C-alpha positions in Angstrom: 18.7 -33.8 -14.4 19.8 -37.3 -14.2 18.2 -38.0 -17.6 20.4 -35.3 -19.1 23.6 -36.8 -17.5 22.6 -40.2 -18.9 22.2 -38.8 -22.4 25.7 -37.1 -22.3 27.3 -40.3 -21.0 25.6 -42.3 -23.8 27.1 -39.9 -26.4 30.5 -40.2 -24.9 30.2 -43.9 -25.0 29.0 -43.7 -28.6 31.9 -41.6 -29.6 34.4 -44.0 -28.0 32.8 -47.0 -29.6 33.1 -45.3 -33.1 36.8 -45.2 -32.8 37.0 -41.6 -33.6 40.6 -40.4 -33.7 40.8 -37.8 -31.0 43.9 -36.3 -32.8 41.8 -35.6 -36.0 39.9 -32.4 -36.5 36.6 -34.1 -36.3 37.5 -36.1 -33.2 38.7 -33.0 -31.3 35.4 -31.2 -32.3 33.2 -34.0 -31.0 35.3 -34.5 -27.9 35.2 -30.8 -27.1 31.4 -30.7 -27.6 30.8 -33.7 -25.4 33.0 -32.1 -22.6 31.0 -28.9 -22.9 27.7 -30.9 -22.8 29.0 -32.7 -19.7 29.8 -29.4 -17.9 26.5 -27.9 -18.8 24.6 -31.0 -17.4 26.6 -30.7 -14.1 26.0 -26.9 -13.9 22.3 -27.5 -14.6 22.1 -30.1 -11.8 23.8 -27.6 -9.4 21.3 -24.9 -10.4 18.4 -27.2 -9.9 19.6 -28.2 -6.4 20.2 -24.6 -5.6 16.8 -23.6 -6.9 15.1 -26.2 -4.7 17.0 -25.0 -1.6 16.0 -21.4 -2.3 12.3 -22.4 -2.9 12.2 -24.2 0.5 14.0 -21.4 2.3 11.6 -18.8 0.7 8.5 -20.8 1.7 9.7 -21.1 5.3 10.4 -17.3 5.3 6.9 -16.7 3.9 5.4 -18.7 6.7 7.4 -16.9 9.3 6.5 -13.5 7.8 2.8 -14.4 7.8 3.0 -15.5 11.5 4.7 -12.2 12.3 2.1 -10.2 10.5 -0.7 -12.0 12.3 1.0 -10.9 15.6 1.8 -7.4 14.7 -1.0 -6.1 12.5 -4.7 -6.0 13.4 -7.5 -6.7 11.1 -11.0 -5.4 11.2 -12.2 -8.5 13.2 -9.9 -7.4 16.0 -11.9 -4.2 16.7 -15.0 -4.0 18.7 -17.8 -2.0 17.1 -19.0 0.8 19.4 -22.5 2.2 19.2 -22.0 5.7 20.4 -25.8 6.3 20.6 -25.9 3.8 23.6 -23.3 5.5 25.7 -24.9 6.2 29.2 -22.2 7.1 31.7 -20.7 10.5 31.8 -17.3 8.8 32.2 -17.7 7.3 28.8 -19.4 10.3 27.1 -18.3 10.9 23.6 -18.2 14.0 21.5 -19.0 13.8 17.8 -17.6 16.5 15.4 -17.9 16.6 11.7 -14.6 17.5 10.0 -15.1 20.8 8.0 -12.3 19.7 5.5 -13.4 16.2 4.5 -16.7 15.7 6.2 -15.7 12.6 8.2 -17.1 12.3 11.7 -14.6 12.3 14.4 -15.3 10.9 17.9 -13.5 11.7 21.0 -14.0 11.4 24.8 -15.9 14.3 26.6 -13.2 14.3 29.3 -11.2 16.4 26.9 -13.5 19.3 27.6 -12.3 19.4 31.3 -8.6 18.9 30.5 -6.4 21.7 31.7 -3.7 21.0 29.1 -4.0 22.3 25.5 -5.5 19.6 23.4 -6.1 19.5 19.6 -8.3 16.8 18.1 -7.5 16.2 14.4 -9.3 14.3 11.8 -7.5 10.9 11.3 -8.4 11.0 7.6 -7.1 14.5 6.5 -5.4 15.6 9.8 -7.4 18.9 9.9 -7.9 20.3 13.4 -11.5 19.7 14.3 -11.5 20.7 18.0 -9.2 22.7 20.4 -10.0 22.8 24.2 -9.3 26.5 24.6 -12.5 27.2 26.5 -14.3 28.8 23.7 -16.7 25.9 22.9 -20.4 25.5 23.3 -21.9 22.2 23.2 -25.3 21.7 21.7 -27.6 19.4 23.7 -29.6 17.4 21.3 -32.4 17.0 23.9 -32.8 20.8 23.9 -35.6 22.1 21.8 -34.3 23.7 18.5 -36.6 26.8 18.9 -35.2 27.6 22.4 -31.6 27.2 21.1 -32.3 29.6 18.3 -34.0 32.0 20.6 -31.0 32.0 22.9 -28.7 32.8 20.0 -31.0 35.7 19.0 -30.8 37.4 22.4 -27.0 37.3 22.4 -26.9 39.5 19.3 -28.8 42.3 21.0 
């Protein structure tokens, strides 16, 4: 910006050195053009200073926002992966239900089965109700033989 101001000052000096009559038409024209150039150079300098201040302010806001996001939002590294096949305690027993709508597998604690309050478990993906603790559930024991389970169901129909 200083370079532009120097060039305008040079032109002003050149005009005064050329002994232009500022009362003539050409003299008024050149004098007016130099005044406009001088104002434009000053305005550009002000814009440049303002732009640098905004850039600094924006960068500091971006850094602050980044720190705030790090504090507020969790990323995948913050979650502990749980292997539900290795759950041994009854207190930590987990029920696995497949959503009939989207097919996602929904996990929830088995304590819900004993809860006296009305509880609905919904799929986090599509929000379809996948389980209601209304006492009308039958849990299948994976350790149980499939033939015995099928045989029990056959006798219920008789």
